Steps between C-alpha positions, in 0.01 A plus 500: 500500500673164546362370168641797305843451658504132400393594148784756483755245620376245247525747211853606602617139531358419158677800341830421670478136395425600142806727487728249669402203286537673164689268265619752237873508432659832604825458306343404168187712502628795701187480713502616860282210612733218408744241625630744764184409693600137520730413787417813699369497853187593691491722808206480740510790747298633788509843658624511858455862599460846348649817649344829386709817473207708628323281758122520519285312755295369206798336327518124466844361588432137410451501122371139487694477176537197279731548200590255227789587269674317218867588442642416159854370463611845377350655820202669332188422699122517507277487804173573670408578858179520699510694825322745727614854424594755767132559574389136511349491150551181294756586231696339217828572323596346163856572384808437290850570624868417522724358772871587530787357705715814529786357705708225343639394837161509679261298282240481777426873458258605231316809386176496310282748315144417405243706318137434426144579592355514850130475567316561825537856626137611472246746634647740758847342459522538121719811530752318724677360194615716206341463156215290642208477261198283588706323766784405260842668503841438342771438760873429528628301798874478567623240748821372655533155643689187587430173326656161532415176327151463653423811708471868413436809710446853370438856605283668239467879483139607457559847360424775748281266710761281670675163478381145528696195611445166326620144525457225246598162368665433163414187309 
């Protein structure tokens, strides 16, 4: 179990590094993976607590989440997370997304929308997430947060399941 989690983390870090270090020029080549990746910032987050809309004694409230995200200078982002899902199963989420600062006078406030693939809801819990096939499902995760120069905190909405609270460091 522990070995597979480390392998998952290693694969995600490799993929994120590959995307972030792409040297193609966005302006000249019109490529999405280009110079916008240079000069961005990394966000390393952990999950603090999850609140479920429909509490169940079997729910896990400590997601044991570790998330690594790279935010481009134009606020597009890519990330990956490993965590325990609501039923304690090891899970992963790989995503792309966008971050917005909706209030000109309150630059600490941000909203974010990510979309990608989640893996981990298996066996008797497979039906707990829509469109789940073989433990893999497409998901959208909206979030609202506060972020300063080095610290970020978010509340992410987990569809009809609940919300999770995160804190992270920007570097």
